C-alpha positions in Angstrom: 88.0 104.0 83.1 88.3 103.2 79.4 91.3 101.7 77.8 92.2 104.9 76.2 92.2 106.6 79.6 94.4 103.9 81.0 96.9 104.4 78.2 97.0 108.2 78.8 97.4 107.6 82.5 100.2 105.1 81.9 102.0 107.5 79.5 101.8 110.4 81.9 103.2 108.2 84.7 106.1 107.1 82.6 106.8 110.7 81.7 106.9 111.7 85.4 109.1 108.6 86.3 111.5 109.7 83.4 111.7 113.2 84.8 112.4 111.9 88.3 115.1 109.6 87.1 116.8 112.3 85.0 116.8 114.5 88.0 118.3 111.8 90.2 121.0 111.4 87.6 121.9 115.1 87.7 121.8 115.2 91.5 124.0 112.0 91.8 126.6 113.6 89.4 126.6 116.9 91.4 127.0 114.9 94.7 129.8 112.8 93.3 131.6 115.8 91.9 131.4 117.4 95.3 132.8 114.3 97.0 135.2 113.0 94.4 135.9 115.9 92.1 136.1 115.3 88.4 136.8 111.7 88.6 133.7 111.1 90.9 131.6 113.0 88.5 132.8 111.0 85.6 132.2 107.7 87.5 128.7 108.8 88.6 127.4 109.1 85.1 127.6 105.5 84.0 126.6 104.4 87.5 123.5 106.5 87.4 122.7 105.3 83.9 122.9 101.7 85.1 120.6 102.5 88.0 118.1 104.1 85.6 118.2 101.0 83.2 117.7 98.6 86.1 114.8 100.7 87.4 113.2 100.9 84.0 113.6 97.2 83.5 112.3 95.9 86.8 109.5 98.4 87.8 107.1 97.7 84.9 107.6 94.0 85.3 106.2 94.3 88.8 103.3 96.4 87.6 102.5 93.8 84.9 102.4 90.9 87.3 100.1 92.9 89.7 97.7 93.7 86.9 97.6 90.1 85.7 96.7 89.0 89.3 93.9 91.6 89.5 92.5 90.4 86.1 92.4 86.8 87.3 91.0 87.7 90.7 
């Protein structure tokens, strides 16, 4: 596959991951609201955002190291 095709695939993958994470944030807020009321919902928002940031920071790092190993192999 060409480099342009790889970029398009990577872009689409990141869009899908972003949509999945946004959905998980909404679901976590709804669950927390059901379990803890308004306070639970308010606490779930920063917790879900932290989880999203950690996921975004660590998942691409793992993919980069895997692609470097594949290029060296």
